C-alpha positions as CSV (number, residue, x, y, z in Angstrom):
1,X,97.9,101.0,90.5
2,X,98.2,98.1,88.2
3,X,95.5,96.2,86.2
4,X,93.8,93.1,87.7
5,X,95.3,90.9,85.0
6,X,98.8,91.4,86.5
7,X,97.5,90.6,90.0
8,X,95.9,87.3,88.7
9,X,99.2,86.3,87.0
10,X,101.0,86.4,90.4
11,X,98.5,84.2,92.1
12,X,98.6,80.4,92.2
13,X,96.5,79.0,89.4
14,X,93.0,77.8,90.2
15,X,89.6,79.1,89.2
16,X,87.5,77.1,91.5
17,X,83.8,76.9,90.6
18,X,80.6,75.1,91.2
19,X,77.6,74.1,89.2
20,X,74.2,75.5,90.0
21,X,73.0,72.0,90.6
22,X,75.7,71.2,93.3
23,X,74.4,70.9,96.8
24,X,75.2,73.7,99.3
25,X,77.0,71.1,101.4
26,X,79.3,70.3,98.5
27,X,79.9,74.0,98.0
28,X,80.9,74.4,101.6
29,X,83.3,71.5,101.3
30,X,84.8,73.1,98.2
31,X,85.2,76.5,100.0
32,X,87.0,74.6,102.9
33,X,89.2,72.5,100.5
34,X,90.5,75.6,98.8
35,X,90.4,78.0,101.8
36,X,88.4,80.6,100.0
37,X,85.3,82.6,100.9
38,X,83.5,82.5,97.6
39,X,83.2,80.5,94.4
40,X,82.0,81.3,90.9
41,X,78.9,79.4,89.8
42,X,79.3,78.3,86.2
43,X,76.7,76.7,83.9
44,X,78.3,75.2,80.8
45,X,81.2,77.6,81.2
46,X,79.0,80.7,81.6
47,X,79.1,82.7,84.8
48,X,75.6,82.6,86.4
49,X,76.3,83.5,90.0
50,X,78.6,83.6,93.0
51,X,78.3,81.4,96.1
52,X,79.8,82.8,99.3
53,X,80.0,82.1,103.0
54,X,77.6,85.0,103.4
55,X,75.0,83.3,101.2
56,X,75.3,80.2,103.3
57,X,75.0,82.0,106.6
58,X,72.1,84.2,105.7
59,X,70.1,81.8,103.5
60,X,70.7,78.4,105.0
61,X,72.0,78.6,108.6
62,X,69.8,81.5,109.7
63,X,66.8,80.2,107.8
64,X,67.1,76.7,109.3
65,X,67.5,74.9,106.0
66,X,69.6,71.9,105.2
67,X,72.8,72.4,103.2
68,X,72.6,68.8,102.0
69,X,69.0,69.3,100.6
70,X,69.5,72.7,99.0
71,X,71.0,73.4,95.6
72,X,73.5,76.2,95.0
73,X,71.2,77.8,92.5
74,X,68.6,78.4,95.2
75,X,70.8,80.6,97.3
76,X,73.6,81.9,95.1
77,X,73.9,85.6,94.3
78,X,72.7,85.7,90.8
79,X,73.2,89.4,90.0
80,X,77.0,89.3,89.7
81,X,79.2,92.4,89.5
82,X,82.2,91.7,87.4
83,X,85.3,93.5,86.1
84,X,87.5,93.2,83.1
85,X,91.1,92.3,83.4
86,X,92.1,95.8,82.5
87,X,90.4,97.4,85.5
88,X,92.9,98.8,88.0
89,X,93.1,97.5,91.6
90,X,92.1,100.9,93.1
91,X,89.0,101.0,90.9
92,X,88.1,97.4,92.0
93,X,88.4,98.4,95.7
94,X,86.1,101.4,95.1
95,X,83.6,99.2,93.3
96,X,83.7,96.6,96.1
97,X,83.2,99.2,98.7
98,X,80.3,100.8,96.8
99,X,78.5,97.5,96.2
100,X,79.4,96.1,99.6
101,X,80.9,92.9,98.2
102,X,84.2,91.1,98.9
103,X,84.7,89.1,95.7
104,X,84.8,90.1,92.1
105,X,84.8,87.7,89.1
106,X,87.1,88.8,86.3
107,X,85.7,88.3,82.9
108,X,87.0,89.0,79.4
109,X,84.0,89.2,77.2
110,X,82.2,85.9,78.0
111,X,85.4,84.2,79.2
112,X,85.8,83.8,83.0
113,X,89.4,84.7,83.8
114,X,89.4,84.4,87.6
115,X,88.1,86.0,90.8
116,X,89.7,88.4,93.1
117,X,89.0,89.1,96.7
118,X,89.2,92.3,98.8
119,X,92.2,90.6,100.5
120,X,94.0,90.4,97.1
121,X,93.3,94.0,96.5
122,X,94.5,95.1,99.9
123,X,97.7,93.1,99.7
124,X,98.4,94.7,96.4
125,X,97.8,98.2,97.7
126,X,99.9,97.6,100.7
127,X,102.8,96.3,98.6
128,X,102.5,99.3,96.3
129,X,102.6,101.7,99.4
130,X,105.6,99.8,100.8
131,X,107.5,100.2,97.4
132,X,106.7,103.9,97.4
133,X,108.0,104.3,100.9
134,X,111.1,102.4,100.1
135,X,111.7,104.6,97.0
136,X,111.2,107.8,99.1
137,X,113.5,106.6,101.8
138,X,116.2,105.8,99.2
139,X,115.7,109.2,97.6
140,X,116.0,111.0,100.9
141,X,119.2,109.1,102.0
142,X,120.9,109.5,98.6
């Protein structure tokens, strides 16, 4: 499996993020605009949390709160699990499974590089398996 840095290079550019002071309503609009399930929360360029659809569902919708009156900082996931760009996709999948999370911010020291989702990882693993099958089929028929 390859390092996450290679996976991030193949994706379209765009590290979408929020401020902890943004409203949850604004955060939901940003999720919809970019068709993603989670966003990094940055405060002066520093990663301070992750906001996800799951945060909204459990902490706003089910709690009967208003998304327009609640700030991202009040419901974001503050304890963020991150990986470095050198971590391999299979290790990220294991970490996501162990921690029961679907998004992993990628940081290089203090610098936020991007975020990967479990979908990104699964697509990479499927592509790797398809390539292996193709090589094996070619080997067998040669």
